[in-house]
N, C-alpha and C positions, 0 to 999 in steps of 0.2 A: 391639621396638627401632625407633626412628625413624631415617630415613636421614640426619637432620641432627643427631642428639643427641650427637655426640662432644664438644661443648663444654659440654653441660648436665649438671648434677649432680642435679637433681630431676626426677621424672617429671611429665608434663603433667597438670594438673588435669582431671578427667573432664568438667567443664562446659566448660572451655576446648577440650577435644577436640571436643565437639559444636558449640560456637560458632564455632570456627576452621575447621571442615571445610567444604568446598564440594562434596564428592562427591555430596551429595543432589541436586544439579542439574547439575554439570559432567560427570556420567556421559554426558550427551548428546554430549560431545566425543570419546568413546572411539575411534570409527573414524578421526576426524581426527587424534587424537593418535598412533595407530598408523601412519597414513599418513605423517605427518611424520617419525616415528621411523625408518620404513623408508628414506625418502630420506636422512635424516641418517646412518644406518648405511652406506648405499652410499657416501656422500661421504667418510666417515671412512676407509673402505678405499681408495677411489680416491686419497686424499691421503696414504696410508701411515701414518695415525694409528693405525689398528688393522689387523689382518691381514684378508685376504680370507676366510679360514676363519671368523674371529670374526664378520665381517659377515654371512656367509651363515647362521651359526647363530642370530645375533640376529634376522635377518629371518624365518627359519623359525619361531622362537619367537613372533614378533609375529603371523605369519600364523595360527598356532594359537590365539593369544589372540583375534584378530579373529573367528575361527570361534566361539569360546566366547561372545563378546559378542553376535554376531548370533543365536546360538541361545538367548540368554537364560540361559546357564549360568555366566556370569562373576559371581563374588561380590565386590561392592564393599563396602569396610569404611571406617567413619568414622575409625578409628585411623590410616589411611594418608592422611587429609586430602583428597586431590584425585585427579583422574583420572590425572595423571602418575605419582604415586607408587603408586597401585593397580596400574597396568599394569607399572611397572618392578619392583615387588615380585613380581608374578606371573611376569614374565620371568626374574628371577633364581631363583625357585623351580623353573622349568622347565629352565633351561639352566645354572644355577650362576653362579659369579663372572663369567663372560664377559658376562652381562647387565648388570653394573655398568659395563661399558665404554661402553655406549650413551650415557650422559650426558656423555661427554667433549666439551668445547668447546661446551656449551650450558648454559643455566639454565632453571629453570621460568619465569622472566620472559619470555624470548623464545619458549619453548616454548608457553606459553598464548597469547601474541599470535599465534603461527602457527595454533594450533588454532582460535581464534575466527575468523581470516580464512578458513581452509579451510571452516569451517562456514558462514560468512556468504556465501561465494561460491556454495555449493550452494543456499542458501535464496533468494538473490536470483534465481537462475535459475528456481527453482520459482515464486516469486511473480510474476516477469515473465510466465511462461506462464499463470498464473491471471488476471492482468490482461488478457492478450490474449484469453483465453476469454470474459471478461465483455464486452470490447469487441465480440467477434464476436456474442454474444447481443444486444447493443444494436443492432448493425447489422441483424441479422435482424429484430428487432422493428420497427425504423424502416422497413424495406422492406415488411414485412407490413402495417403500419398507416399507410402513407404518406398515405392519403386522410382520416385522422381529423383534424379541425380542432378546436382547443381554445383557451381563453383563455391568453394568456401573462400573467404576473403581475409586478407590482412592489409592494413593501410588502404582499404577499399580497392585493392588490386587482386585480381584472381590469383589464388594461391594453390589450393589442392581441392580435388573433387570430394564432395560429401553427398549424403542424402539430404533432401529437404527435411525429412523427418528428424535428422540429427540437429538441424538448425532450429526447428520448432521445439525440440526437447531441451535445447539449451535454455530457452526462456521458461520452459516448464520447471527446470531445475532452479532458476532464479526465483520464480514464484514460490517454490517450495521453501527456500530460505526466507522469503518474505513472510510466509505463513509461520515459520518457526520463530521469527522475531516478534510477531504479534502474540504468539503463545507466551513467549518469555516476558514481553512487556506486560501482559495481563497479570502476571504474578505480582508485579509491583504496583499495579493499579488496585488490586484486590485486597487492600488493607484499609481498615476502618479508621478515619481520623476523628469521627464524632466523639465528644467527651474531652477534647483538648481545650475547649473553651476559646477564649480570645487568644491565649498563648500559654496560660498557666494551669490549665485543667479547671476543676471545680471542687468546692468543698462538699457538695452534695454526694450522698452515697450511691452513685450511679453504678450500673452493671454494663460495662462496655462489651463484655463478651456476649451478653444476651442480645444486644443490638447487632453485633457482628453476625451472630447466628440468624437472627431475624432477616437480615439483609443479604445473607449468603457470602459474607466476607471470610477470607481464609484466616485472618488475624487482625489484631488491633495495633495501631501505631504505638511506639514505645517512648516517644518524646513529644510533649505537647507543642514545644517551640517548633520542632521540625515538622510536625503534622500540619500546622496551619501555614507555614512558610514554604512548604515543598510544592514545587511544580515539576520536579524531575520526571514524574510519570507522564505528564503532558508532553514534555520535551522529548522523552524517549519515544512516545507514540508518533510525534511529528517527524522524528528522525526515521522511524520505520516506514512511515507514510511517504516520506521523501524518497526513500529507496525503492518503494513500490513504483512511484511515479517515474523515477529514473529508468527503471526497467521497461515500463510501458513507453516511455519517450524514446528509448533506444530502438525498441521494436517498431514504433511509429516511424522513426527516421528511415528504417530499412524499407518499410512498406511504401513510404513516399518515394524513395529511390526506385524501388522495384516496379512501381506503377508508371514510372516515366517511360516515354517512348524509347529512350536510350536503352533501358533494361527490358521493359515489357514482360516481366516475370509473373505479374499478378494482376488479377482483375477484382477490384473491390466492388461489391454490389452497389448498384445505383442508389439503393436506399440508404447508403452511408456516405454518399458523395453529393456535391452540388455542382452547378454549372456557372457560367459567366454571364454577366449582364450585357456584354458586348461581343464576346467571341462564342458563336454558337457551337463550335466543335468541342469546347472544353468540358472535361469531367475532372473535378478537383477532389483530391483526397482530404477533405476538410476535417474529418474526425481524427485521423492520425495527427494532422497539423494542430488541431485544438488541444489534443492530449499533450503533444510536445510543448505547446505554449502554456498550458495549465500547470505543467510541472514546475515552472518558475514561480508561480504564486504559492505553491505548496512549500518550495524551498524558502520563499520569503517569510511564510508564517513561522517556520522553524527558527530562522535567523532573528525575526522580530522578538520572539519569546526569549531566546538566549540573551539577546541584548537587553531586554527588559529586566531579566532576572540577575544579570551579572553584577549589579552594584547595590542590590537591596540588602539592608541590614535585617536581622531577625526582629520581629516575626512578620506579621502581615503588614503590607503597605498597599495603598490604593492603586499603585502601579499594576498590581497583580490582577486587577479587573481586566487588564488588556490580554489576559490569557485565553479568553473565550472566543472572541470573534474569529481569530486565526484558527483556533481548534475546530470550531463549527464549520468554517469554510473548508478546511482540510478534509474533514470527515465527508462533507458533501461532495467535494471534488474527487476524492479517491473512490468513493462508492460509485458515483456516476461514471467515472473513467473505466473502472473495472467492468462494470455492467455493460457499457456500450462497446468496449473493446471485445468482450467475449461474444456478443451478438454479431459484431462486425466480422470477426474472424470465422465464426461458424458459417458465414455466407461467402467467404472469400474463396476465389478460384485461383489455382496455381497452374501456370502454363508449362507443362512438362517439356514440350518440344523446345521452347525458348531457353529454358534452364539447361537442358542437356546440350543444346547447341553452343551455349556459352562455355561449356567445359572443353570444347574443341579448340578454343583459342587461349592465348595467355600461358601456354605450356604448364598447365596445372598438373601434368603427370611427370614433370621434371624431377621431382623428389623421388619418384618411383624408379626412374632411371638410375639415380644415385644408389638407391637401395638395392637395385639389381646388381650393380657393380660391387657393392659391399658383399653381397651373397657370393660373388665370384672371387672373394678374398682380396679385394682392392680396398685399401684404407679409405675411410669416408672422406677425408680432406682431399685426397687425390681424386676420388670419385666426383666430389663436388666440382673440382676444376674441370674435369673431363666433360661433365654435363653442361657446365657454364659455357664451354667452348662450342659444344654441339648446339646449344640454344642460340648462341650468337650466329652460328652458321645458318641455322634455320631462318633467323630474322633476315639475314643478308640475302637468302635465296627464296624467301617467301614460302617456307615450308613448315609443316607441323612435324613434331618428332615422329609421329606414326607414319609419316610419308617418306622418311629417310630410307634409302636402299641399304641392303646389308653392306655393300661396299662402302657407303658413306659412314655407316656405323663403325665399321672396322678401321676407318681412317682415324677415328678418335681413340679406339682401344680394340685390340685383337680379341678380347674376351667376349665381345658381343657375338651372339648367335641368333638363330631364328626365334628362340623363345622370348626375345626382347619384345616382340610385337604383342604377345599375350600378356606379358608382364606390365605393359604400359596401356593396355586397353582400360578405358575409364571404369567400367564395372569391376575389373580386376583390382584396380587401384583402390577403389572404395572398399570392396569386401575383404581385401587382404588386411585391412586395419580392423581386426576383430578383437583387439584387446579391450579390457573393461573401459567403457566410456567412449569407444570408437564408433565410426559411422557404418560399420558393416551391417548388413541386413539382419543377420542372426543376433548381433548385439543390440540393435535397435528394438527388435522384437522382445528381447529379454527385459530391456529397460521399460518398455511400455507396460509389460505385464507386472513388473515390480512396482511401478508407480501407480498403476490402477489399484493394486493391493494396498499400497500405503494410503491412498485416498479413501479407500473403503474402511480402513482401520480408523483413520482420523474422524 
């Protein structure tokens, strides 16, 4: 017997039972559903809607059900549709008709909104911690490898020399913004929807502030229609998660490139790679490739919910049952990706000689020649042209800028003197850029210290 079938004359079609049910995935909300129900039962007694004895009996029954769930002994059934009705049915089986009083002054509409918010609060906190752990790994790597100099790239072409630490810290900064987005998202998750009923609240004298305090919410929703129809907080989380995955995917792409024989900048630990079934020599960067691939599924979950919500009238519609699978999948994907990426990076080795050698080609110090000329009072646009001609000359004569003789330098401009060789030495080029946010050693050390302090405060 269904808990809602008083108005129905025909039994539910078996295929409809299967198609309509959400218990195949919303079982993950079990402990949150029980947590919310306990707070609701306490409030019902406090407000005199049910007796204190009934409330205690309900809570005791819910505690026993939670034990069953955590022990893997709870039997979920499709016939009962969702997590709410599975738990309520089990409660009434355990304690009798008193269990039916629990649903007083609430609907599954505000109940599920509560469950998802409780779930997402926990998951955001866990993901924040994983983001911080990866940030810490990158700070450690930056400090350990602070003396490695490499080319910085634009358009995947060698551009200017930087420190590897500077490159690693770029992702550490991106992760910092990811962390901030999660913090901000949490504020909008942390609002209690329970008490909104199906859409129009309830006539019972409930105390929503009491429930909010019991469950640790910062406030209560101010419009019952909005509270049960809102999934903005899920969309916002999915968007923040998509940005996290985008950052991991960009980093993964670089690792994939850097491990290639053509670059040979990086050695990823064997424990994070696989081989080939046919080519014995192969060592494939599968983990970065998988993270790059899984980014697409997280994007898809965001787009799916945006498309689902875009045409829904107020308030609740069954379409909104489709909010959970993508959310659960995103949470699992982001958590696993962050954890495995941090572990992989901690064991990754960077090839200092290869990276440094790559700065010797591609004229990565050409901008420094232009800066040198500007220091000699030559307008930058004129300096740019002079250096462009000198680079073309080097290409034609198979030379590096550092290999030009003074006579050759002065063919391009009479202002060149012997100090040009020091000015365009790779270490000089890097450490001369000591403005805030630059790649100079002194600035890298400052940023590492600053970011460690910020992580400690968080």
